[in-house]
C-alpha positions as CSV (number, residue, x, y, z in Angstrom):
1,M,7.1,-32.3,3.1
2,N,6.8,-30.9,6.6
3,A,8.2,-32.4,9.8
4,A,5.2,-34.7,10.1
5,G,5.7,-36.1,6.7
6,R,2.7,-34.3,5.2
7,P,2.9,-32.1,2.0
8,K,3.3,-28.5,2.7
9,K,0.3,-26.3,2.2
10,A,0.4,-24.3,-1.0
11,L,-0.4,-20.6,-1.8
12,I,-0.4,-19.0,-5.2
13,Q,-0.5,-15.2,-5.0
14,V,-1.6,-13.3,-8.2
15,V,-0.8,-9.7,-8.5
16,L,-0.3,-7.2,-11.3
17,S,3.5,-6.9,-10.8
18,L,6.1,-6.6,-8.0
19,G,7.0,-3.0,-8.8
20,A,7.3,-0.4,-6.0
21,G,3.9,0.0,-4.2
22,G,2.0,-0.8,-1.1
23,T,0.1,-3.8,-2.4
24,E,3.3,-5.2,-3.8
25,R,5.1,-4.8,-0.5
26,L,2.3,-6.7,1.2
27,V,2.5,-9.6,-1.2
28,I,6.3,-9.8,-0.7
29,D,6.0,-9.6,3.1
30,M,3.3,-12.2,3.2
31,S,5.3,-14.5,1.0
32,K,8.4,-14.1,3.2
33,R,6.4,-14.8,6.4
34,L,4.6,-17.8,5.0
35,V,7.3,-19.5,3.0
36,N,8.3,-21.8,5.9
37,E,4.8,-23.2,6.3
38,A,3.6,-23.4,2.6
39,R,4.9,-23.7,-0.9
40,I,4.6,-20.2,-2.4
41,H,4.3,-19.2,-6.0
42,V,3.7,-15.6,-7.1
43,V,2.2,-14.8,-10.5
44,C,2.5,-11.4,-12.0
45,T,-0.1,-10.8,-14.7
46,D,2.1,-8.0,-16.1
47,E,5.8,-7.3,-15.7
48,P,7.9,-8.6,-12.8
49,G,8.8,-5.2,-11.4
50,D,11.8,-4.0,-9.5
51,W,11.1,-6.0,-6.3
52,A,10.6,-9.5,-7.9
53,S,14.2,-10.4,-7.2
54,Q,13.5,-10.2,-3.4
55,L,11.4,-13.3,-3.7
56,S,13.5,-15.1,-6.4
57,E,16.5,-14.8,-4.1
58,L,14.6,-16.7,-1.4
59,G,13.7,-19.5,-3.8
60,I,10.1,-18.4,-4.2
61,P,9.1,-18.8,-7.9
62,V,7.8,-15.7,-9.7
63,T,6.0,-16.2,-13.0
64,C,5.3,-13.1,-15.2
65,L,2.7,-13.4,-17.9
66,Q,3.4,-10.1,-19.7
67,R,-0.3,-9.1,-20.2
68,T,-1.1,-6.8,-23.1
69,P,-4.3,-4.7,-23.6
70,G,-7.5,-6.6,-23.9
71,F,-8.7,-9.8,-22.3
72,Q,-6.3,-12.7,-23.0
73,Y,-7.5,-16.2,-22.3
74,R,-3.9,-17.5,-22.4
75,L,-3.4,-16.0,-19.0
76,V,-6.2,-18.1,-17.7
77,R,-4.6,-21.2,-19.1
78,E,-1.1,-20.4,-17.7
79,I,-2.4,-19.6,-14.2
80,R,-4.6,-22.8,-14.3
81,A,-1.5,-24.9,-15.2
82,I,0.2,-23.5,-12.1
83,V,-2.8,-24.1,-9.9
84,R,-3.0,-27.8,-11.0
85,A,0.7,-28.3,-10.6
86,Y,0.4,-27.2,-6.9
87,E,-2.5,-29.7,-6.3
88,A,-5.5,-27.7,-5.1
89,P,-3.8,-24.7,-3.5
90,V,-5.2,-21.4,-2.3
91,V,-5.2,-18.7,-5.0
92,H,-5.0,-15.3,-3.4
93,C,-5.7,-12.5,-5.9
94,H,-4.7,-8.9,-5.2
95,H,-6.6,-6.3,-7.1
96,Y,-9.4,-6.7,-9.7
97,T,-7.6,-7.8,-12.8
98,P,-5.6,-10.6,-11.0
99,F,-9.0,-11.6,-9.4
100,V,-10.7,-12.0,-12.8
101,Y,-7.9,-14.1,-14.3
102,G,-7.3,-16.1,-11.1
103,C,-10.9,-16.8,-10.5
104,L,-11.4,-18.1,-14.0
105,A,-8.2,-20.2,-13.8
106,A,-9.1,-21.8,-10.5
107,L,-12.8,-22.4,-11.1
108,P,-12.6,-25.8,-12.8
109,V,-9.8,-27.1,-10.5
110,A,-11.2,-29.3,-7.8
111,G,-10.3,-28.2,-4.3
112,A,-8.8,-24.8,-5.3
113,R,-9.9,-21.9,-3.1
114,V,-9.9,-18.3,-4.3
115,I,-9.3,-15.4,-2.0
116,Y,-9.8,-11.9,-3.4
117,T,-8.4,-8.7,-1.7
118,E,-9.1,-5.3,-3.2
119,H,-6.6,-2.8,-2.0
120,G,-7.9,0.4,-3.5
121,R,-9.5,2.4,-6.4
122,Y,-7.9,4.1,-9.3
123,H,-10.8,6.5,-10.1
124,D,-13.8,7.9,-8.2
125,G,-16.4,7.4,-10.9
126,P,-19.1,4.7,-11.1
127,P,-18.4,1.3,-12.7
128,S,-19.3,0.5,-16.2
129,A,-22.5,-1.6,-16.8
130,K,-20.2,-4.4,-18.1
131,R,-18.2,-4.5,-15.0
132,W,-21.2,-4.3,-12.7
133,L,-22.7,-7.3,-14.4
134,A,-19.4,-9.2,-14.3
135,N,-19.2,-8.5,-10.6
136,Q,-22.7,-9.9,-10.1
137,V,-21.5,-13.2,-11.5
138,L,-18.0,-13.3,-10.1
139,G,-19.2,-12.2,-6.6
140,R,-21.3,-15.4,-6.4
141,L,-18.6,-17.8,-7.0
142,P,-17.0,-19.8,-4.1
143,G,-14.3,-18.0,-2.2
144,A,-13.7,-15.3,0.3
145,F,-13.7,-11.6,-0.7
146,Y,-12.0,-8.7,1.2
147,A,-11.7,-5.0,1.0
148,V,-8.9,-3.4,3.0
149,S,-11.3,-0.8,4.5
150,D,-14.9,-0.3,5.3
151,D,-15.0,2.6,2.9
152,L,-13.7,0.4,0.0
153,R,-16.1,-2.3,0.9
154,G,-19.0,0.1,0.4
155,H,-17.7,1.0,-3.1
156,L,-17.3,-2.7,-4.1
157,I,-20.9,-3.4,-3.0
158,A,-22.0,-0.4,-5.1
159,E,-20.0,-2.0,-8.0
160,G,-22.1,-5.2,-7.9
161,F,-20.4,-7.5,-5.3
162,P,-22.9,-9.0,-2.8
163,A,-22.8,-7.4,0.6
164,R,-22.9,-10.8,2.4
165,K,-19.7,-12.0,0.7
166,M,-17.7,-8.8,1.0
167,L,-15.6,-8.7,4.2
168,V,-13.0,-6.3,5.5
169,S,-9.4,-7.1,6.3
170,H,-7.2,-4.1,7.1
171,N,-3.6,-4.2,5.9
172,G,-0.9,-4.9,8.4
173,I,2.8,-4.3,8.8
174,D,5.7,-5.6,10.8
175,V,5.7,-2.8,13.4
176,G,9.2,-3.5,14.7
177,T,11.0,-1.5,17.4
178,P,11.1,2.3,17.6
179,P,13.8,3.9,15.5
180,T,17.0,4.9,17.3
181,P,18.7,8.3,17.2
182,A,21.4,6.7,15.0
183,Q,18.8,5.5,12.5
184,R,17.3,9.0,12.3
185,E,20.8,10.5,11.8
186,Q,21.5,8.0,9.0
187,A,18.2,8.7,7.3
188,R,18.8,12.4,7.3
189,S,22.3,11.9,6.0
190,V,20.9,10.0,3.0
191,L,18.3,12.7,2.4
192,G,20.9,15.4,2.5
193,V,19.3,17.5,5.2
194,T,20.8,19.3,8.2
195,D,19.9,19.2,11.8
196,N,18.2,22.6,11.4
197,D,15.9,21.5,8.6
198,W,12.3,20.6,9.5
199,V,11.7,17.8,7.0
200,I,8.3,17.1,5.5
201,G,8.3,13.8,3.7
202,T,6.1,11.4,1.8
203,V,6.7,7.9,0.2
204,A,4.5,7.4,-2.9
205,R,4.3,6.8,-6.5
206,L,4.5,10.2,-8.2
207,H,1.1,9.8,-9.7
208,P,-1.9,12.2,-10.0
209,V,-4.0,10.2,-7.5
210,K,-1.4,11.1,-4.9
211,D,-2.0,14.8,-5.6
212,L,1.5,15.9,-4.7
213,S,0.8,19.1,-6.5
214,T,-1.3,20.2,-3.5
215,L,1.6,19.3,-1.2
216,M,3.9,21.4,-3.3
217,Q,1.5,24.4,-3.2
218,A,1.2,24.0,0.6
219,V,4.9,24.0,1.4
220,A,5.3,27.2,-0.7
221,K,2.8,28.9,1.7
222,L,4.7,28.0,4.9
223,P,5.9,31.0,7.0
224,A,9.5,32.1,6.8
225,Q,10.2,31.1,10.4
226,I,10.0,27.4,9.4
227,S,13.2,26.2,7.9
228,W,11.6,23.3,5.9
229,K,12.7,20.8,3.4
230,L,10.4,18.5,1.4
231,A,11.5,14.9,0.6
232,L,9.6,13.1,-2.1
233,V,10.5,9.4,-2.0
234,G,9.5,7.5,-5.0
235,D,9.2,7.9,-8.8
236,G,6.5,8.0,-11.4
237,E,4.9,9.9,-14.3
238,D,4.4,13.2,-12.3
239,R,8.1,13.7,-11.4
240,D,8.9,16.1,-14.2
241,R,5.7,18.1,-13.7
242,L,6.4,18.4,-9.9
243,A,10.0,19.4,-10.6
244,R,8.7,22.2,-12.9
245,Q,6.2,23.2,-10.3
246,A,8.8,23.5,-7.6
247,D,11.0,25.5,-9.9
248,G,8.2,27.9,-10.9
249,A,7.3,28.4,-7.2
250,G,11.0,29.3,-6.4
251,I,11.4,26.4,-3.9
252,A,13.4,23.9,-6.0
253,E,16.4,24.1,-3.7
254,R,14.2,23.0,-0.8
255,V,12.7,19.9,-2.6
256,V,14.5,16.5,-2.6
257,F,13.5,14.0,-5.2
258,T,15.1,10.7,-4.1
259,G,13.7,8.6,-6.9
260,L,12.7,5.0,-6.2
261,R,14.3,3.6,-3.0
262,E,14.2,0.0,-1.9
263,D,15.1,1.3,1.6
264,A,12.2,3.8,1.7
265,R,11.0,2.7,5.1
266,E,14.5,3.3,6.5
267,L,14.2,6.9,5.5
268,L,11.0,7.5,7.5
269,P,12.9,8.2,10.8
270,G,14.5,11.2,9.1
271,F,11.1,13.0,8.6
272,D,9.7,15.5,11.1
273,A,6.2,15.2,9.4
274,Y,4.7,12.6,7.1
275,V,2.1,13.8,4.6
276,N,-0.3,11.7,2.6
277,C,-2.5,14.0,0.4
278,S,-4.1,11.3,-1.8
279,I,-7.5,12.0,-3.4
280,I,-8.3,8.2,-3.3
281,E,-6.9,5.7,-0.8
282,G,-7.5,2.2,0.5
283,I,-5.3,1.5,3.5
284,S,-2.0,3.2,3.0
285,V,0.9,0.9,4.0
286,T,3.2,3.9,4.1
287,I,0.9,5.6,6.6
288,L,1.2,2.5,8.8
289,E,4.9,2.5,8.4
290,A,5.1,6.2,9.3
291,M,3.1,5.4,12.4
292,A,5.5,2.7,13.4
293,A,8.4,5.0,12.8
294,G,7.0,7.6,15.2
295,V,6.6,10.3,12.6
296,P,3.7,12.8,13.1
297,I,1.2,12.4,10.2
298,I,-1.0,14.8,8.3
299,A,-3.4,13.0,5.8
300,T,-6.4,13.7,3.7
301,A,-9.6,12.3,5.1
302,V,-10.3,10.0,2.1
303,G,-11.0,6.3,1.7
304,G,-9.8,4.1,4.5
305,T,-7.4,6.7,6.1
306,P,-9.9,7.8,8.8
307,E,-10.2,4.1,9.8
308,V,-6.5,4.0,10.4
309,V,-5.8,7.4,12.2
310,C,-8.0,9.4,14.5
311,N,-8.1,13.2,13.9
312,E,-6.3,15.1,16.6
313,R,-5.3,11.9,18.4
314,T,-3.0,10.0,16.1
315,A,-2.8,12.4,13.1
316,L,-4.2,15.6,11.7
317,L,-6.8,14.9,9.0
318,I,-7.6,17.5,6.3
319,P,-9.8,17.8,3.2
320,A,-8.4,16.7,-0.1
321,R,-7.2,19.2,-2.7
322,E,-7.0,22.1,-0.2
323,P,-3.4,23.4,-0.1
324,N,-4.4,26.1,2.5
325,A,-5.7,23.5,4.9
326,L,-2.5,21.5,4.5
327,A,-0.3,24.5,4.9
328,Q,-2.1,25.4,8.2
329,A,-1.7,21.8,9.5
330,L,2.0,21.8,8.7
331,T,2.5,25.2,10.3
332,R,0.7,24.0,13.4
333,L,2.8,20.8,13.6
334,A,6.1,22.6,13.1
335,L,5.4,25.2,15.8
336,D,3.9,22.9,18.4
337,P,6.4,20.2,19.4
338,S,4.1,18.9,22.1
339,L,1.4,18.2,19.6
340,A,3.9,16.4,17.3
341,E,5.0,14.2,20.3
342,Q,1.4,13.4,21.3
343,L,0.5,12.4,17.7
344,R,3.5,10.2,17.1
345,D,3.3,8.4,20.5
346,A,-0.4,7.6,20.1
347,A,0.0,6.5,16.5
348,R,2.7,4.0,17.3
349,V,0.5,2.4,20.0
350,R,-2.4,2.2,17.6
351,V,-0.5,0.6,14.7
352,A,0.9,-2.0,17.1
353,E,-2.6,-2.8,18.5
354,V,-4.6,-2.9,15.3
355,F,-2.5,-3.1,12.2
356,S,0.2,-5.7,12.7
357,T,1.2,-8.3,10.1
358,E,0.2,-11.1,12.5
359,Q,-3.3,-9.8,12.8
360,M,-3.7,-9.5,9.1
361,L,-2.2,-13.0,8.5
362,G,-4.4,-14.5,11.2
363,R,-7.5,-13.4,9.2
364,Y,-6.0,-14.7,5.9
365,R,-4.9,-18.0,7.4
366,A,-8.5,-18.6,8.5
367,A,-9.7,-17.8,5.0
368,Y,-7.2,-20.2,3.5
369,G,-8.5,-22.9,5.8
370,W,-5.1,-23.4,7.5
């Protein structure tokens, strides 16, 4: 009960897991921000993930359904039981599979409201005929549907969702205060770099969609006058391949693999340049965090990234899969400190004005009917 004696509002968030990733970080941050005004329950259709304990420690229930390949109606029943137990809550589904299960679970429950947010794409091909037909049906059910970028909205409409129902809600972060020199020093200590190193960094799943092979090729092309180090913060299936690539290029001693770090955001102030070279992107939370940390950004002009940063004003945008273009942008940034300062200052202003958590939550609160 709240202070007025009325039951708290209820929010069920459905996500694949709470493993390391941008969507998962948003679900955790939203839950933490809303826990004092609503009863929160997070449902993972798959495994709990490394970050689930962050919510459990706050008393926020996390239920994991251990999905296996193929459609499983038991997941619908289990989510529906939670929906009914919370007496007509909002069911906020993040990504497509949680949306399908969450929508089917909430549909027969009177008063339940479904919110669907799509955060990105995992391939750049067209949808199957089966999925297109399913979207035609699901897209006409009650609820509010969001893409995190205008670019992604266009893809979802092409995949069968009705244009009139598909809205845009950009991701947001807690911008916080600018990093201090002490925080930069601490981050560089953790990374194991010296004051003389020009540190290029990225925070990402080591996955083919992030195309970190292009980044590895680009740094190998940097001129000798740049004393660079490359920090790859994260883990994933591409780690061994990237390590072999670094070794084959003779740059292994300059590449730092940190593995998965729960304090990844705290390492950003240690970077001199942040690179996102994804081939597909929604709205990258780590780009937003790098903007807040005052790190100059180079990114591929894909997905929603050009909606976040402005080329030559708040970042340098380059084509995807072009190591020469990335190497040229890195060289330019390393040799022009005034450009780096201009980009980082303008980026921090933009993230605070357009991509804050409060702005994002304001849109979702309205969709929840709060």
